[in-house]
N, C-alpha and C positions, 0 to 999 in steps of 0.2 A: 503494501499498499504506500503511494507517494501522495502527499498534500500539495508537494510542487518538484520541481524537475529542475536542476542547474543545468544548464547545456553546456557551457563551458568550465571546464576543469580548476577548482581553485587551487593555488600554488602553495599548499600548506607548508610542504617541506622546504619552502625559500625562507623560511620564517623558522625555521628549527634550530637555528644556533640561538635566538632570543628566546625560542618557549621553554629549550630546556635551560638557560640561562634564567630564565623568571623561575622555574621549577627549582633550580640548585638553591636560587636565593633563598626560596622560602623554605625548601628541606633544612635549610641551616638555619636559619633562625627558628624552625620548628624543634631542630636538635636541642639548640641553645636555651630554649625557656623550657624544654625537659628537663635539662641537667640544671639550670639555674633557678628555677621555681620547683621545677616536680608536679608531679599529680595531687591533684585532692583526693586520694583515697578513701571511696564511702564505709560505712559499717561493715560491708559484705567482705574487704579487703583487712581493715584496721581491727576488727571487733567492736565489739560494744553490746549495746541493750536494744532488745527487742520487745515492744510492748501492745498487745492488742487490745481494744477498748471498744465496747460496745455500748451505742446511746440508744434509748429507746424511739426515737426521731431521726430523720438523717440528721448527719453530724453537720456541723459547722466548721469545715477544717481551717477557714481564715482564722475564727475564734480562737480554735485548739493552737494554731500557730500562735496568735498574740498571748494566748496563756502562756505557752513555752517559752518565750521572749519575754515575759514579766518576771517570771522564776529565774531568770538567766541562762537558760538553757536556749542557745541562738544555734548551735548547729545541730540540728533535729530536722528529720524527714517525714512529713505528716502526709498520709496517703490514705485513700480508701482501701477497704480490703475486703472483698467478697460482694459486700453491699454496701449502699450508701450509709447504711447505720452502722456499721462495722469500721473501725482507724485502726490503722498499722503506724506505730511511733517507732521511728528508729535513732539512737541517740549513739553516739561516740563514745569512746571510754573515758569515763569522770575517775580520775585517781582518787581526788580526795573524797568521794562518796563510793560508798556500798552499795552494791545491787537493792538490799530492801531497801537504804535509805534514799537512794534515785527513785525507787518504785513508790514510798510513800509520800515523796516530794510531789512528786507528779500526780499522784491521786488526789492528794488534797488538794491541788491546783485546780484540775479538772472538775473535781465535785464542786470547787467553790465556784467554779463558772456553769456547771451546769450539774444539779445534783442525781437528774437520771444517768450519770457516766459510771459505766463499771468496768473494773479492770480484769480481764478475762483470762490473760496469759502474759508472763515475763519470762524471757530468755535471755541468757547471756552467750554472745556469739563471742567465742575465744579468739586472740590472735593469731593460735596455730592454726585456726580452721581457717582464718583469712589467709593466712601465709600458703595454706594448701591450695586454697582457691588461684591465689596469682601465681603459682608454679602452675597450674593444669590449666590454667588460662594462656599463659605464655607457651605451652606445649601445644595447646589447638593453635595458636596462631601458627604456630612451627610446621605443624601438620599440614595445615592449610596451604600455605607457601610450596611446600615441598610438593604435595599433590598437583597444585597448578603447574608449576613447574614440570611435572612429569607430564602431565596430558598435556601440554603445549609441544612439548619436545616430541613428544608421539605423534600428535597429530598434525604437529609443522615440520617444523626446525630449531634446534636449542636457541638460536639466534632470537627466534621468536618469543622463548619461552624465558631468556635471561630479559629481554625489552620489554616484556609484560610483568614480570614479577618485579622490576626496580619499577615501572609505572604504579603498579598495586602498594609496593612496601611505600612510595611517595605519598600514595593518599593517608594510607595508615598514621604516617609519621605525623601529616600534616593535622590529621584528626586528634592525635594527642597533643601536638603543638599548641592547638586552639584551645585544647582544657587547660592544659599545663598555664598558659598566659592568662586566662579569664578565672583560673582556678576553679572552673567548674567540677561538681562531682563525678569520680567515676568510678563505678559500681559495676556489676555485672552486666545490668541491661547495657551499657554503652559497650562494654566488650564483646556481648551479641550483636552490637549493630556495625563493629568493626568486622567480624566475623561476615557478615552480610555484604556490606560494600566491598571486600573482596571478592566475594563471587558473583554482586554484580558487576563489577569493573572488570572483570576477566571476562563475562560475558560480552561486553563492548567490544575488549579486545579481540576476541575468536572472530566476532562480526567482519571487523576490519582486515583483521588477516587472512579470514578464508576469501574475501574478496580480491588481494591482493595476491593471493595464487591462483583463483581465477583470471586474473588479468595477466598474468605472465602468459600463460596458456595461450590468451587472446590477443594481447597485445604484442607480438613478436617481434616487433622491430623498435618497440618503448624503451624508454630507459627506465631503471629502478625508479628515480626522481616522477617519473611520469604514468605509471603505474600505482605507485602508493597514492598520489594525489588524485587518481582518478578513482582509487577505491574509496579514500574519504569523501570523494565528492558525491559518489553514487549511493552510499549508507546515510547521508545526512539527513534525509527525509526521514528513514528508518529510528535514526538517533536523535532526533528532534521530537518525534510523536512519542517515542518510548520514556525519554526523561523528563519531558512534560508530563504526563500522565503520572509517572512512580513519582515526581516531586509535589505534584501535588496531593496525592493520598497522604506522603509523608508530611507536609506542609499543613495538613488539616492535623494530623496527631500532634503538630507541634503546640500549632495554635488551641486547638479544642483538646488533646487529650489528657489536660492534666498535668500535675505534679508528678504523677506516675511515669507518663510516657515522654517527659520534656527533654530528659538528657539523651534516652533512646532515639528519638525523632531529631535532637539535634546534631547527635553525631553522623546519623544517616544523610540528613542535610548537608552536611560540610560534605561527607563521604562523594556523595553522588554530584555534588558541582564539580568538587576536583577529579570526581571518576570520568565524568565525560572530557573535562581538557587532558587528563593523562593518557587516557586508551588513545586519543588521536594526536597528540602534540608532546608527549614524551616518549611514548612505547614507539610509535613510526618511525622517529629521527632515530633512535637508539637503534631500530633492529636496521634501517639502512645505514649508520657508520658501521655498523656489526658485520655489514658488507653481504646480507640477504639479496639474492638473484635469482634469475631464472636457473640456474644450472643447479644450485643446492635445494630449489622447492622441487621442482619436474623432472630434475635428474638430466645428465647429458647426452640422452637418447640423438638427441637432434643434431649435436655437432659429431658425433662417432661416424655416420656415414661421410660427410664431408672428409673427415681427419681417415677414413681408411681408402676413399679416393685416391687423395693425396698422397697415400705411404705408396699406391699401387701404379702411380704413375710414374712413366720412364724417366 
């Protein structure tokens, strides 16, 4: 399906040095903020206290947050849990307060604001559990990257695999850089969004790379630059439709999904925006500079008859 058709190929590869330079600067800045500020890990990774509170009517989330602020508990996540009457409160580790003291403090404050508040569950998430989640998350990220590289190397060629994984890691590091710079909370939902972005971004790369391989068979006299420019231009309509629809859905979660989905949809929004850019203007120039050509994509069968004929000539 095409909403529009571009008749003349856009010379994307002529801007390759500029786009990869911009990407490199953004990548370095993201690394700097990751080391300088670090990630603001949530309770999932650092450990803390989780409380489930039940109300006889729909809970007022904003009022509960104001109550938490009033008793000096500012780094608190408040969200609906299962229904509008149940609320989940996540608190980071408070060394000066035991779990019992913290539970009593919150219970008193909540019942003072609404006598119907009922504390149903209080659990402690240890730092050891958080460390295990951190290690498992990093392992999941590593395995996804390895799987992507293996798939692309088998389907296309190792040059495309290297180019795609560099572009994908570019997206991941930039998402982490945003979270480090603005100190947004990094939790398991954000990690899930990053893994989703990896899969989404590689899908775009596969579409473009597949068209590049087809073009090498059809455009026999064209150079690698012309082949790649044509592949990107011919897939632009599909790319625009796909990303507009996906971004519309993600933005609806971002603006209307509440605090529960906010950081998840925020990471997806950043990842999709940079995924469009990196799949076209980072992966393709890198593949071209690595020396992708007709011979290593579709074989040297076209050259062999001429070589054999030359060898038999007197």
